[in-house]
C-alpha positions as CSV (number, residue, x, y, z in Angstrom):
1,X,0.0,-0.3,-0.1
2,X,1.6,3.3,-0.8
3,X,1.6,6.6,1.3
4,X,-1.0,8.0,-1.3
5,X,-3.4,5.6,-1.1
6,X,-2.9,5.6,3.1
7,X,-3.5,9.2,2.7
8,X,-6.7,9.0,0.3
9,X,-7.9,6.4,3.0
10,X,-7.4,8.0,5.9
11,X,-9.2,11.3,3.9
12,X,-11.9,9.6,3.3
13,X,-12.1,7.6,7.2
14,X,-12.2,11.5,8.1
15,X,-14.4,12.7,5.9
16,X,-17.9,11.9,7.3
17,X,-16.2,13.1,10.4
18,X,-15.4,16.5,9.4
19,X,-18.5,16.8,8.0
20,X,-20.4,15.8,11.2
21,X,-18.3,18.7,13.0
22,X,-19.2,21.3,10.6
23,X,-22.6,20.0,11.1
24,X,-22.1,20.3,14.7
25,X,-21.4,23.9,14.3
26,X,-24.2,24.9,12.1
27,X,-26.2,23.7,14.6
28,X,-24.6,25.1,17.6
29,X,-25.6,28.3,15.5
30,X,-29.6,27.8,15.1
31,X,-29.8,26.9,18.4
32,X,-29.0,29.8,19.6
33,X,-30.7,31.8,16.7
34,X,-33.7,29.9,18.1
35,X,-33.4,30.8,21.9
36,X,-32.4,34.5,21.3
37,X,-35.8,34.7,19.1
38,X,-37.8,32.9,21.9
39,X,-36.1,35.6,24.5
40,X,-37.0,38.0,22.2
41,X,-40.4,37.0,21.8
42,X,-41.0,36.7,25.1
43,X,-39.8,40.0,26.1
44,X,-41.8,41.6,23.9
45,X,-44.6,39.3,25.0
46,X,-43.8,40.7,28.8
47,X,-43.4,44.6,27.9
48,X,-46.5,44.1,25.5
49,X,-48.4,43.0,28.6
50,X,-47.0,45.3,30.8
51,X,-48.1,48.4,28.8
52,X,-51.7,46.8,28.5
53,X,-51.4,46.7,32.3
54,X,-50.1,49.9,33.0
55,X,-52.6,51.6,29.9
56,X,-56.1,50.1,32.2
């Protein structure tokens, strides 16, 4: 087995791993975005409810 074949095999073995790592990073960003959206929505709803409560 030549060095070139070994490196190609190692790269093909590492391909799914690196792809998984990239997907995990994207997933982390998505989670942060979703949590930030939920928090901002909660803050907006709370401030809206406070305004409604104060205006009455």
